[in-house]
PQR file with spaces between the fields and no chain letter, atoms N, CA, C, O and H, PARSE charges and radii, in Angstrom:
ATOM       1  N    MET     1       0.822   -1.186    0.000 -0.4000 1.5000
ATOM       2  CA   MET     1       0.000    0.000    0.000 -0.0000 2.0000
ATOM       3  C    MET     1       0.875    1.262    0.000  0.5500 1.7000
ATOM       4  O    MET     1       0.582    2.225   -0.709 -0.5500 1.4000
ATOM       5  N    LEU     2       1.931    1.249    0.787 -0.4000 1.5000
ATOM       6  CA   LEU     2       2.828    2.409    0.838 -0.0000 2.0000
ATOM       7  C    LEU     2       3.489    2.636   -0.518  0.5500 1.7000
ATOM       8  O    LEU     2       3.584    3.772   -0.983 -0.5500 1.4000
ATOM       9  H    LEU     2       2.169    0.467    1.362  0.4000 1.0000
ATOM      10  N    THR     3       3.943    1.563   -1.149 -0.4000 1.5000
ATOM      11  CA   THR     3       4.588    1.678   -2.454 -0.0000 2.0000
ATOM      12  C    THR     3       3.630    2.276   -3.478  0.5500 1.7000
ATOM      13  O    THR     3       4.017    3.141   -4.263 -0.5500 1.4000
ATOM      14  H    THR     3       3.866    0.641   -0.771  0.4000 1.0000
ATOM      15  N    GLU     4       2.388    1.819   -3.470 -0.4000 1.5000
ATOM      16  CA   GLU     4       1.380    2.339   -4.398 -0.0000 2.0000
ATOM      17  C    GLU     4       1.138    3.831   -4.158  0.5500 1.7000
ATOM      18  O    GLU     4       1.035    4.603   -5.112 -0.5500 1.4000
ATOM      19  H    GLU     4       2.074    1.116   -2.832  0.4000 1.0000
ATOM      20  N    THR     5       1.049    4.234   -2.905 -0.4000 1.5000
ATOM      21  CA   THR     5       0.835    5.641   -2.573 -0.0000 2.0000
ATOM      22  C    THR     5       2.019    6.486   -3.018  0.5500 1.7000
ATOM      23  O    THR     5       1.833    7.557   -3.596 -0.5500 1.4000
ATOM      24  H    THR     5       1.133    3.607   -2.131  0.4000 1.0000
ATOM      25  N    LEU     6       3.227    6.018   -2.755 -0.4000 1.5000
ATOM      26  CA   LEU     6       4.418    6.765   -3.171 -0.0000 2.0000
ATOM      27  C    LEU     6       4.488    6.879   -4.694  0.5500 1.7000
ATOM      28  O    LEU     6       4.877    7.923   -5.217 -0.5500 1.4000
ATOM      29  H    LEU     6       3.378    5.148   -2.286  0.4000 1.0000
ATOM      30  N    ARG     7       4.118    5.827   -5.401 -0.4000 1.5000
ATOM      31  CA   ARG     7       4.123    5.885   -6.867 -0.0000 2.0000
ATOM      32  C    ARG     7       3.112    6.913   -7.380  0.5500 1.7000
ATOM      33  O    ARG     7       3.391    7.639   -8.335 -0.5500 1.4000
ATOM      34  H    ARG     7       3.802    4.979   -4.976  0.4000 1.0000
ATOM      35  N    ARG     8       1.956    6.970   -6.753 -0.4000 1.5000
ATOM      36  CA   ARG     8       0.948    7.964   -7.150 -0.0000 2.0000
ATOM      37  C    ARG     8       1.446    9.379   -6.882  0.5500 1.7000
ATOM      38  O    ARG     8       1.280   10.267   -7.719 -0.5500 1.4000
ATOM      39  H    ARG     8       1.730    6.380   -5.978  0.4000 1.0000
ATOM      40  N    LEU     9       2.048    9.589   -5.729 -0.4000 1.5000
ATOM      41  CA   LEU     9       2.583   10.916   -5.406 -0.0000 2.0000
ATOM      42  C    LEU     9       3.689   11.305   -6.381  0.5500 1.7000
ATOM      43  O    LEU     9       3.789   12.465   -6.780 -0.5500 1.4000
ATOM      44  H    LEU     9       2.182    8.868   -5.049  0.4000 1.0000
ATOM      45  N    GLN    10       4.516   10.341   -6.762 -0.4000 1.5000
ATOM      46  CA   GLN    10       5.564   10.601   -7.737 -0.0000 2.0000
ATOM      47  C    GLN    10       4.942   10.912   -9.098  0.5500 1.7000
ATOM      48  O    GLN    10       5.386   11.838   -9.776 -0.5500 1.4000
ATOM      49  H    GLN    10       4.434    9.399   -6.437  0.4000 1.0000
ATOM      50  N    TYR    11       3.937   10.165   -9.504 -0.4000 1.5000
ATOM      51  CA   TYR    11       3.254   10.376  -10.769 -0.0000 2.0000
ATOM      52  C    TYR    11       2.689   11.798  -10.865  0.5500 1.7000
ATOM      53  O    TYR    11       2.719   12.421  -11.926 -0.5500 1.4000
ATOM      54  H    TYR    11       3.576    9.412   -8.954  0.4000 1.0000
ATOM      55  N    HIS    12       2.174   12.298   -9.738 -0.4000 1.5000
ATOM      56  CA   HIS    12       1.583   13.632   -9.701 -0.0000 2.0000
ATOM      57  C    HIS    12       2.615   14.733   -9.464  0.5500 1.7000
ATOM      58  O    HIS    12       2.264   15.911   -9.385 -0.5500 1.4000
ATOM      59  H    HIS    12       2.149   11.792   -8.876  0.4000 1.0000
ATOM      60  N    GLY    13       3.879   14.352   -9.351 -0.4000 1.5000
ATOM      61  CA   GLY    13       4.941   15.346   -9.216 -0.0000 2.0000
ATOM      62  C    GLY    13       5.115   15.890   -7.813  0.5500 1.7000
ATOM      63  O    GLY    13       5.735   16.937   -7.625 -0.5500 1.4000
ATOM      64  H    GLY    13       4.164   13.395   -9.414  0.4000 1.0000
ATOM      65  N    LEU    14       4.574   15.190   -6.824 -0.4000 1.5000
ATOM      66  CA   LEU    14       4.653   15.681   -5.448 -0.0000 2.0000
ATOM      67  C    LEU    14       5.857   15.155   -4.685  0.5500 1.7000
ATOM      68  O    LEU    14       6.324   15.799   -3.746 -0.5500 1.4000
ATOM      69  H    LEU    14       4.070   14.340   -6.977  0.4000 1.0000
ATOM      70  N    VAL    15       6.364   13.995   -5.078 -0.4000 1.5000
ATOM      71  CA   VAL    15       7.573   13.441   -4.458 -0.0000 2.0000
ATOM      72  C    VAL    15       8.532   13.001   -5.559  0.5500 1.7000
ATOM      73  O    VAL    15       8.124   12.704   -6.682 -0.5500 1.4000
ATOM      74  H    VAL    15       5.984   13.472   -5.841  0.4000 1.0000
ATOM      75  N    ALA    16       9.806   12.966   -5.210 -0.4000 1.5000
ATOM      76  CA   ALA    16      10.850   12.468   -6.108 -0.0000 2.0000
ATOM      77  C    ALA    16      11.472   11.237   -5.472  0.5500 1.7000
ATOM      78  O    ALA    16      11.644   11.176   -4.255 -0.5500 1.4000
ATOM      79  H    ALA    16      10.137   13.207   -4.298  0.4000 1.0000
ATOM      80  N    ARG    17      11.807   10.260   -6.299 -0.4000 1.5000
ATOM      81  CA   ARG    17      12.403    9.006   -5.850 -0.0000 2.0000
ATOM      82  C    ARG    17      13.859    9.005   -6.287  0.5500 1.7000
ATOM      83  O    ARG    17      14.165    9.282   -7.447 -0.5500 1.4000
ATOM      84  H    ARG    17      11.667   10.309   -7.288  0.4000 1.0000
ATOM      85  N    ALA    18      14.763    8.691   -5.353 -0.4000 1.5000
ATOM      86  CA   ALA    18      16.195    8.664   -5.665 -0.0000 2.0000
ATOM      87  C    ALA    18      16.825    7.411   -5.068  0.5500 1.7000
ATOM      88  O    ALA    18      16.721    7.185   -3.863 -0.5500 1.4000
ATOM      89  H    ALA    18      14.515    8.465   -4.410  0.4000 1.0000
ATOM      90  N    PRO    19      17.476    6.594   -5.894 -0.5600 1.5000
ATOM      91  CA   PRO    19      18.194    5.420   -5.368  0.2800 2.0000
ATOM      92  C    PRO    19      19.286    5.862   -4.385  0.5500 1.7000
ATOM      93  O    PRO    19      20.003    6.831   -4.635 -0.5500 1.4000
ATOM      94  N    GLN    20      19.399    5.151   -3.287 -0.4000 1.5000
ATOM      95  CA   GLN    20      20.400    5.446   -2.251 -0.0000 2.0000
ATOM      96  C    GLN    20      20.996    4.126   -1.773  0.5500 1.7000
ATOM      97  O    GLN    20      20.376    3.425   -0.973 -0.5500 1.4000
ATOM      98  H    GLN    20      18.817    4.364   -3.085  0.4000 1.0000
ATOM      99  N    GLY    21      22.156    3.788   -2.237 -0.4000 1.5000
ATOM     100  CA   GLY    21      22.798    2.538   -1.798 -0.0000 2.0000
ATOM     101  C    GLY    21      21.951    1.336   -2.161  0.5500 1.7000
ATOM     102  O    GLY    21      21.707    1.070   -3.338 -0.5500 1.4000
ATOM     103  H    GLY    21      22.660    4.357   -2.887  0.4000 1.0000
ATOM     104  N    HIS    22      21.496    0.598   -1.131 -0.4000 1.5000
ATOM     105  CA   HIS    22      20.681   -0.604   -1.345 -0.0000 2.0000
ATOM     106  C    HIS    22      19.194   -0.307   -1.282  0.5500 1.7000
ATOM     107  O    HIS    22      18.385   -1.234   -1.316 -0.5500 1.4000
ATOM     108  H    HIS    22      21.694    0.814   -0.175  0.4000 1.0000
ATOM     109  N    GLY    23      18.817    0.945   -1.193 -0.4000 1.5000
ATOM     110  CA   GLY    23      17.405    1.299   -1.102 -0.0000 2.0000
ATOM     111  C    GLY    23      17.096    2.522   -1.941  0.5500 1.7000
ATOM     112  O    GLY    23      17.822    2.869   -2.873 -0.5500 1.4000
ATOM     113  H    GLY    23      19.475    1.698   -1.165  0.4000 1.0000
ATOM     114  N    VAL    24      16.014    3.154   -1.586 -0.4000 1.5000
ATOM     115  CA   VAL    24      15.616    4.388   -2.263 -0.0000 2.0000
ATOM     116  C    VAL    24      15.217    5.415   -1.215  0.5500 1.7000
ATOM     117  O    VAL    24      14.870    5.082   -0.082 -0.5500 1.4000
ATOM     118  H    VAL    24      15.425    2.872   -0.829  0.4000 1.0000
ATOM     119  N    GLU    25      15.278    6.663   -1.628 -0.4000 1.5000
ATOM     120  CA   GLU    25      14.867    7.754   -0.741 -0.0000 2.0000
ATOM     121  C    GLU    25      13.828    8.577   -1.477  0.5500 1.7000
ATOM     122  O    GLU    25      13.974    8.870   -2.664 -0.5500 1.4000
ATOM     123  H    GLU    25      15.559    6.933   -2.549  0.4000 1.0000
ATOM     124  N    TYR    26      12.771    8.948   -0.756 -0.4000 1.5000
ATOM     125  CA   TYR    26      11.737    9.802   -1.315 -0.0000 2.0000
ATOM     126  C    TYR    26      11.798   11.151   -0.621  0.5500 1.7000
ATOM     127  O    TYR    26      12.073   11.237    0.576 -0.5500 1.4000
ATOM     128  H    TYR    26      12.652    8.709    0.208  0.4000 1.0000
ATOM     129  N    GLY    27      11.541   12.192   -1.377 -0.4000 1.5000
ATOM     130  CA   GLY    27      11.515   13.533   -0.815 -0.0000 2.0000
ATOM     131  C    GLY    27      10.493   14.378   -1.557  0.5500 1.7000
ATOM     132  O    GLY    27      10.153   14.100   -2.707 -0.5500 1.4000
ATOM     133  H    GLY    27      11.318   12.122   -2.350  0.4000 1.0000
ATOM     134  N    LEU    28      10.017   15.399   -0.891 -0.4000 1.5000
ATOM     135  CA   LEU    28       9.056   16.294   -1.523 -0.0000 2.0000
ATOM     136  C    LEU    28       9.722   17.090   -2.637  0.5500 1.7000
ATOM     137  O    LEU    28      10.870   17.517   -2.510 -0.5500 1.4000
ATOM     138  H    LEU    28      10.293   15.625    0.043  0.4000 1.0000
ATOM     139  N    THR    29       8.995   17.283   -3.722 -0.4000 1.5000
ATOM     140  CA   THR    29       9.438   18.171   -4.792 -0.0000 2.0000
ATOM     141  C    THR    29       9.025   19.595   -4.409  0.5500 1.7000
ATOM     142  O    THR    29       8.379   19.807   -3.383 -0.5500 1.4000
ATOM     143  H    THR    29       8.063   16.936   -3.825  0.4000 1.0000
ATOM     144  N    ALA    30       9.400   20.554   -5.231 -0.4000 1.5000
ATOM     145  CA   ALA    30       8.961   21.936   -4.996 -0.0000 2.0000
ATOM     146  C    ALA    30       7.442   22.012   -5.009  0.5500 1.7000
ATOM     147  O    ALA    30       6.845   22.716   -4.194 -0.5500 1.4000
ATOM     148  H    ALA    30       9.925   20.382   -6.064  0.4000 1.0000
ATOM     149  N    LEU    31       6.815   21.286   -5.936 -0.4000 1.5000
ATOM     150  CA   LEU    31       5.352   21.262   -5.982 -0.0000 2.0000
ATOM     151  C    LEU    31       4.779   20.631   -4.714  0.5500 1.7000
ATOM     152  O    LEU    31       3.798   21.128   -4.159 -0.5500 1.4000
ATOM     153  H    LEU    31       7.300   20.715   -6.598  0.4000 1.0000
ATOM     154  N    GLY    32       5.382   19.551   -4.263 -0.4000 1.5000
ATOM     155  CA   GLY    32       4.923   18.895   -3.029 -0.0000 2.0000
ATOM     156  C    GLY    32       5.030   19.811   -1.826  0.5500 1.7000
ATOM     157  O    GLY    32       4.162   19.795   -0.954 -0.5500 1.4000
ATOM     158  H    GLY    32       6.178   19.148   -4.713  0.4000 1.0000
ATOM     159  N    ARG    33       6.081   20.605   -1.771 -0.4000 1.5000
ATOM     160  CA   ARG    33       6.255   21.523   -0.640 -0.0000 2.0000
ATOM     161  C    ARG    33       5.177   22.599   -0.601  0.5500 1.7000
ATOM     162  O    ARG    33       4.914   23.165    0.460 -0.5500 1.4000
ATOM     163  H    ARG    33       6.786   20.618   -2.480  0.4000 1.0000
ATOM     164  N    THR    34       4.543   22.893   -1.748 -0.4000 1.5000
ATOM     165  CA   THR    34       3.464   23.884   -1.737 -0.0000 2.0000
ATOM     166  C    THR    34       2.258   23.386   -0.959  0.5500 1.7000
ATOM     167  O    THR    34       1.386   24.180   -0.604 -0.5500 1.4000
ATOM     168  H    THR    34       4.757   22.433   -2.610  0.4000 1.0000
ATOM     169  N    LEU    35       2.189   22.100   -0.689 -0.4000 1.5000
ATOM     170  CA   LEU    35       1.073   21.542    0.080 -0.0000 2.0000
ATOM     171  C    LEU    35       1.282   21.615    1.589  0.5500 1.7000
ATOM     172  O    LEU    35       0.346   21.357    2.346 -0.5500 1.4000
ATOM     173  H    LEU    35       2.897   21.456   -0.978  0.4000 1.0000
ATOM     174  N    LEU    36       2.465   21.955    2.039 -0.4000 1.5000
ATOM     175  CA   LEU    36       2.745   21.959    3.471 -0.0000 2.0000
ATOM     176  C    LEU    36       1.851   22.941    4.235  0.5500 1.7000
ATOM     177  O    LEU    36       1.323   22.595    5.292 -0.5500 1.4000
ATOM     178  H    LEU    36       3.226   22.165    1.425  0.4000 1.0000
ATOM     179  N    ALA    37       1.678   24.143    3.722 -0.4000 1.5000
ATOM     180  CA   ALA    37       0.841   25.134    4.417 -0.0000 2.0000
ATOM     181  C    ALA    37      -0.623   24.693    4.487  0.5500 1.7000
ATOM     182  O    ALA    37      -1.216   24.779    5.562 -0.5500 1.4000
ATOM     183  H    ALA    37       2.107   24.424    2.863  0.4000 1.0000
ATOM     184  N    PRO    38      -1.242   24.221    3.385 -0.5600 1.5000
ATOM     185  CA   PRO    38      -2.622   23.747    3.493  0.2800 2.0000
ATOM     186  C    PRO    38      -2.773   22.545    4.428  0.5500 1.7000
ATOM     187  O    PRO    38      -3.763   22.438    5.151 -0.5500 1.4000
ATOM     188  N    ILE    39      -1.790   21.644    4.410 -0.4000 1.5000
ATOM     189  CA   ILE    39      -1.854   20.484    5.312 -0.0000 2.0000
ATOM     190  C    ILE    39      -1.741   20.942    6.761  0.5500 1.7000
ATOM     191  O    ILE    39      -2.444   20.434    7.634 -0.5500 1.4000
ATOM     192  H    ILE    39      -0.986   21.731    3.823  0.4000 1.0000
ATOM     193  N    ASP    40      -0.861   21.895    7.010 -0.4000 1.5000
ATOM     194  CA   ASP    40      -0.727   22.483    8.353 -0.0000 2.0000
ATOM     195  C    ASP    40      -2.038   23.118    8.799  0.5500 1.7000
ATOM     196  O    ASP    40      -2.460   22.940    9.942 -0.5500 1.4000
ATOM     197  H    ASP    40      -0.290   22.307    6.300  0.4000 1.0000
ATOM     198  N    ALA    41      -2.680   23.854    7.903 -0.4000 1.5000
ATOM     199  CA   ALA    41      -3.950   24.508    8.224 -0.0000 2.0000
ATOM     200  C    ALA    41      -5.026   23.476    8.536  0.5500 1.7000
ATOM     201  O    ALA    41      -5.815   23.658    9.463 -0.5500 1.4000
ATOM     202  H    ALA    41      -2.337   23.998    6.974  0.4000 1.0000
ATOM     203  N    PHE    42      -5.059   22.397    7.766 -0.4000 1.5000
ATOM     204  CA   PHE    42      -6.036   21.344    8.025 -0.0000 2.0000
ATOM     205  C    PHE    42      -5.772   20.688    9.384  0.5500 1.7000
ATOM     206  O    PHE    42      -6.709   20.393   10.125 -0.5500 1.4000
ATOM     207  H    PHE    42      -4.418   22.249    7.012  0.4000 1.0000
ATOM     208  N    GLY    43      -4.510   20.463    9.705 -0.4000 1.5000
ATOM     209  CA   GLY    43      -4.164   19.891   11.004 -0.0000 2.0000
ATOM     210  C    GLY    43      -4.593   20.793   12.148  0.5500 1.7000
ATOM     211  O    GLY    43      -5.092   20.308   13.163 -0.5500 1.4000
ATOM     212  H    GLY    43      -3.748   20.703    9.102  0.4000 1.0000
ATOM     213  N    ALA    44      -4.407   22.090   11.999 -0.4000 1.5000
ATOM     214  CA   ALA    44      -4.836   23.042   13.029 -0.0000 2.0000
ATOM     215  C    ALA    44      -6.350   23.018   13.172  0.5500 1.7000
ATOM     216  O    ALA    44      -6.873   23.055   14.286 -0.5500 1.4000
ATOM     217  H    ALA    44      -4.001   22.484   11.174  0.4000 1.0000
ATOM     218  N    TRP    45      -7.063   22.955   12.035 -0.4000 1.5000
ATOM     219  CA   TRP    45      -8.521   22.875   12.079 -0.0000 2.0000
ATOM     220  C    TRP    45      -8.967   21.605   12.807  0.5500 1.7000
ATOM     221  O    TRP    45      -9.862   21.649   13.652 -0.5500 1.4000
ATOM     222  H    TRP    45      -6.639   22.925   11.130  0.4000 1.0000
ATOM     223  N    ALA    46      -8.339   20.477   12.475 -0.4000 1.5000
ATOM     224  CA   ALA    46      -8.696   19.204   13.104 -0.0000 2.0000
ATOM     225  C    ALA    46      -8.436   19.238   14.602  0.5500 1.7000
ATOM     226  O    ALA    46      -9.225   18.705   15.382 -0.5500 1.4000
ATOM     227  H    ALA    46      -7.612   20.441   11.789  0.4000 1.0000
ATOM     228  N    PHE    47      -7.335   19.860   15.007 -0.4000 1.5000
ATOM     229  CA   PHE    47      -7.016   19.974   16.429 -0.0000 2.0000
ATOM     230  C    PHE    47      -8.079   20.818   17.132  0.5500 1.7000
ATOM     231  O    PHE    47      -8.520   20.478   18.230 -0.5500 1.4000
ATOM     232  H    PHE    47      -6.694   20.293   14.373  0.4000 1.0000
ATOM     233  N    GLU    48      -8.488   21.914   16.499 -0.4000 1.5000
ATOM     234  CA   GLU    48      -9.465   22.825   17.099 -0.0000 2.0000
ATOM     235  C    GLU    48     -10.871   22.227   17.139  0.5500 1.7000
ATOM     236  O    GLU    48     -11.614   22.473   18.089 -0.5500 1.4000
ATOM     237  H    GLU    48      -8.130   22.190   15.607  0.4000 1.0000
ATOM     238  N    HIS    49     -11.244   21.453   16.133 -0.4000 1.5000
ATOM     239  CA   HIS    49     -12.627   20.975   16.014 -0.0000 2.0000
ATOM     240  C    HIS    49     -12.781   19.467   16.178  0.5500 1.7000
ATOM     241  O    HIS    49     -13.863   18.925   15.956 -0.5500 1.4000
ATOM     242  H    HIS    49     -10.641   21.253   15.361  0.4000 1.0000
ATOM     243  N    GLY    50     -11.717   18.797   16.560 -0.4000 1.5000
ATOM     244  CA   GLY    50     -11.759   17.341   16.687 -0.0000 2.0000
ATOM     245  C    GLY    50     -12.838   16.835   17.624  0.5500 1.7000
ATOM     246  O    GLY    50     -13.497   15.842   17.319 -0.5500 1.4000
ATOM     247  H    GLY    50     -10.838   19.237   16.740  0.4000 1.0000
ATOM     248  N    ASP    51     -13.034   17.495   18.759 -0.4000 1.5000
ATOM     249  CA   ASP    51     -14.060   17.063   19.715 -0.0000 2.0000
ATOM     250  C    ASP    51     -15.451   17.175   19.108  0.5500 1.7000
ATOM     251  O    ASP    51     -16.300   16.313   19.336 -0.5500 1.4000
ATOM     252  H    ASP    51     -12.498   18.302   19.007  0.4000 1.0000
ATOM     253  N    GLU    52     -15.689   18.228   18.340 -0.4000 1.5000
ATOM     254  CA   GLU    52     -16.985   18.405   17.690 -0.0000 2.0000
ATOM     255  C    GLU    52     -17.236   17.318   16.638  0.5500 1.7000
ATOM     256  O    GLU    52     -18.350   16.811   16.510 -0.5500 1.4000
ATOM     257  H    GLU    52     -14.999   18.928   18.154  0.4000 1.0000
ATOM     258  N    VAL    53     -16.203   16.975   15.903 -0.4000 1.5000
ATOM     259  CA   VAL    53     -16.332   15.921   14.898 -0.0000 2.0000
ATOM     260  C    VAL    53     -16.634   14.591   15.583  0.5500 1.7000
ATOM     261  O    VAL    53     -17.516   13.853   15.145 -0.5500 1.4000
ATOM     262  H    VAL    53     -15.297   17.386   16.008  0.4000 1.0000
ATOM     263  N    MET    54     -15.916   14.289   16.639 -0.4000 1.5000
ATOM     264  CA   MET    54     -16.158   13.049   17.382 -0.0000 2.0000
ATOM     265  C    MET    54     -17.569   13.010   17.942  0.5500 1.7000
ATOM     266  O    MET    54     -18.227   11.972   17.878 -0.5500 1.4000
ATOM     267  H    MET    54     -15.199   14.889   16.994  0.4000 1.0000
ATOM     268  N    ALA    55     -18.051   14.129   18.494 -0.4000 1.5000
ATOM     269  CA   ALA    55     -19.409   14.193   19.042 -0.0000 2.0000
ATOM     270  C    ALA    55     -20.438   13.951   17.931  0.5500 1.7000
ATOM     271  O    ALA    55     -21.428   13.255   18.153 -0.5500 1.4000
ATOM     272  H    ALA    55     -17.517   14.973   18.546  0.4000 1.0000
ATOM     273  N    ALA    56     -20.216   14.512   16.751 -0.4000 1.5000
ATOM     274  CA   ALA    56     -21.136   14.304   15.630 -0.0000 2.0000
ATOM     275  C    ALA    56     -21.144   12.836   15.212  0.5500 1.7000
ATOM     276  O    ALA    56     -22.203   12.284   14.914 -0.5500 1.4000
ATOM     277  H    ALA    56     -19.411   15.077   16.571  0.4000 1.0000
ATOM     278  N    GLN    57     -19.987   12.207   15.189 -0.4000 1.5000
ATOM     279  CA   GLN    57     -19.907   10.791   14.830 -0.0000 2.0000
ATOM     280  C    GLN    57     -20.637    9.932   15.854  0.5500 1.7000
ATOM     281  O    GLN    57     -21.383    9.024   15.487 -0.5500 1.4000
ATOM     282  H    GLN    57     -19.126   12.656   15.431  0.4000 1.0000
ATOM     283  N    GLU    58     -20.427   10.212   17.128 -0.4000 1.5000
ATOM     284  CA   GLU    58     -21.087    9.463   18.190 -0.0000 2.0000
ATOM     285  C    GLU    58     -22.596    9.640   18.130  0.5500 1.7000
ATOM     286  O    GLU    58     -23.339    8.682   18.340 -0.5500 1.4000
ATOM     287  H    GLU    58     -19.821   10.949   17.427  0.4000 1.0000
ATOM     288  N    ALA    59     -23.062   10.863   17.843 -0.4000 1.5000
ATOM     289  CA   ALA    59     -24.497   11.106   17.726 -0.0000 2.0000
ATOM     290  C    ALA    59     -25.081   10.354   16.540  0.5500 1.7000
ATOM     291  O    ALA    59     -26.183    9.812   16.629 -0.5500 1.4000
ATOM     292  H    ALA    59     -22.458   11.641   17.672  0.4000 1.0000
ATOM     293  N    ALA    60     -24.348   10.319   15.426 -0.4000 1.5000
ATOM     294  CA   ALA    60     -24.825    9.595   14.255 -0.0000 2.0000
ATOM     295  C    ALA    60     -24.902    8.110   14.519  0.5500 1.7000
ATOM     296  O    ALA    60     -25.854    7.454   14.097 -0.5500 1.4000
ATOM     297  H    ALA    60     -23.453   10.760   15.354  0.4000 1.0000
ATOM     298  N    GLU    61     -23.911    7.569   15.213 -0.4000 1.5000
ATOM     299  CA   GLU    61     -23.921    6.133   15.535 -0.0000 2.0000
ATOM     300  C    GLU    61     -25.034    5.799   16.511  0.5500 1.7000
ATOM     301  O    GLU    61     -25.644    4.734   16.408 -0.5500 1.4000
ATOM     302  H    GLU    61     -23.138    8.102   15.555  0.4000 1.0000
ATOM     303  N    ALA    62     -25.307    6.678   17.447 -0.4000 1.5000
ATOM     304  CA   ALA    62     -26.377    6.444   18.424 -0.0000 2.0000
ATOM     305  C    ALA    62     -27.750    6.495   17.761  0.5500 1.7000
ATOM     306  O    ALA    62     -28.671    5.800   18.191 -0.5500 1.4000
ATOM     307  H    ALA    62     -24.811    7.542   17.530  0.4000 1.0000
ATOM     308  N    GLY    63     -27.893    7.306   16.724 -0.4000 1.5000
ATOM     309  CA   GLY    63     -29.163    7.436   16.038 -0.0000 2.0000
ATOM     310  C    GLY    63     -29.380    6.390   14.956  0.5500 1.7000
ATOM     311  O    GLY    63     -30.484    6.258   14.429 -0.5500 1.4000
ATOM     312  H    GLY    63     -27.145    7.871   16.375  0.4000 1.0000
ATOM     313  N    ALA    64     -28.336    5.649   14.627 -0.4000 1.5000
ATOM     314  CA   ALA    64     -28.437    4.666   13.520 -0.0000 2.0000
ATOM     315  C    ALA    64     -29.163    3.409   13.919  0.5500 1.7000
ATOM     316  O    ALA    64     -29.323    2.502   13.101 -0.5500 1.4000
ATOM     317  H    ALA    64     -27.439    5.756   15.056  0.4000 1.0000
């Protein structure tokens, strides 16, 4: 699953793959680095609203 995800990210230009000795190394491309700020913002949102999301999920499960 990880290999498939890394291949997709590479296909979309978000990560670069580089052989390193007996393995490979992946790193963000310049395009991939442009996603860091939006991902950070989403993480901050999740931290701030996580309890509300959990409460909504619990209410939905209780009503199901």
